[in-house]
Phi, psi and omega in degrees: 000132180284165177301322180298320182288343177280344178287134178309138183305323180297321179289327176295319177295319179295342175272359176108003182273142173268128179235137176237128354290160183291149173297154184222135163216166188232125177302132186064035180296336170261120182170198196289348176285348179262124179300325180293330175292316181301323176292317181299322182297332181291349183277358180231141186287335179217161181294321179296319176301322177299313181296329183268008174260106181303323181293313180292318180297321179295316179298320178300319179295321186286333185304307179293332180292331178288329183275321194232146178279067181279157183260359180208149167252150175233136178314136173269113180199204177212148180296339185272007169293337180294306175297328175299317179294332180275007174091008176271133181292128179234132173215166185238130177264123183303127178080356182237326179116192186284154176224144173222163172285120188296126176297327185294347177266002181247140181286320181238134182258121181238143181224153175289163178296143181300317181296323174296322178297321179296325176296319177299327184269008181306321178299330178295317182289329173295322177298317178303313180300316180295317180296315181302321180289335187270336186267153177296161183292339181272003177252125180281149176251123182258126169262166184201166168210167171282150173297149182307319182289320180298315177293320178300323180299313175303315183293321183293313187252355172087356179191178178273223180076215179299132187263011187300319183295323178292318179294323177298323182299331179297325177278321188277327181225060187299320181293320179294318179295317178300318179294321177299314181296322176299317178297318181291326176300312182292315180297317181294320179297314179296321179297315179293319180298322178292325177294319179295317179300326181280348175135359179295135182272335179203174186226153171231136174256113181270092174266076191285343185240057178275351187281160171079008182262142172294159178306319180293318178294321179301316177298319186286318189252346179250297187293311182303305180296324179294318177300318178295321180296313179297317180298318181294321176300316180294324176297328180278003176090011179279122182247355185290160178296151180234122177264125175260134181235086182268076185298132178082014184285339174058234184293347180273358185302317181296318177299317177301312183296320185277331193254341187273336182092006178292155181281320187220164188235121172279132185252131181277172186299323189281349186267120177298141180304317181299322179292319179294317179297319179291326184282328186278156172303146182302130178085357179294131176296141182238147182230135177140201344220048181300138175297122179303334180294328177299327179288332176287317184289316178073197177062210182295328179298318178295313183298316179296315181296320180295316179294325177297320178295313180300317179295319184295328183255017190294340184258008181228160173300123191223137171248122180283134179200181171276169174272358172194184185288152174298142183262156184299338182273002169288160181244152175301327180295317177293323177298315179299318178298317179300312181297325178296318178297314183296321182283357177086019183275350179222000000 
């Protein structure tokens, strides 16, 4: 085996190489669709406590790797550890999702120091070290953070759902929003750099809420902060590949791909492969974009949809993934079938 072949397939694709069959990992591959995960989750009183337990987070990462021949592991954590580290109260409501105290209801926005925040996140970096030690050398380890705007949206309005209040804040309190994004860029850059130092082989920026923005807002809250984040990472000495995932960006996808400095582009479910290939710089690695619902349905529909994705991206460096995260109503059996199809076993 050559030195090149010893490099994890996902990293080879991120360097611009086309591999057949494509490497595969699945967003939220550790999670509630696995019965062993549901049992593991009962061992912690809150979701944040779970994320801050290196032993539990490591076990969550290892569970899907034991079941499926995946090509990457991804840190088990949450994008909202960043506002938690900045001193904003974060909690999770069972069956509803995360909650924060909304910034838009406060006259002055205050945050803890970034270095203090990194100390708060030390258990996350310990988890990265443990995971890196536990996985085989041919499996890449992905670190991640939320995109600055996605995290800001939670902070601004205190929860997910309809994003109108966060978008309004860009017009109503532009200086405050810009300052918030600057803080998130620095905290996120330091957070990602610490993950790489602990052993992450590559990074993903989950800009999950790119939809619904005007072109001017998209430039201001998505492209600008992401470009600054990538630049800051490089200033901090981070050289690993960076996957940007601007879900729902639509017609702004090309601008994101060309202007932010990301290495590779995550493609969401709604974006045709041909449109993504045309929008991205020539040769840019692309990741995606199976409909998560196909994984729920299973059977011939799943197999056909998976093959369609593989065919659509056959001429570019491609990492097989979903167009969004796996949902709790998917089954391990369907996941196993999917991986078998991708690997060419059926």
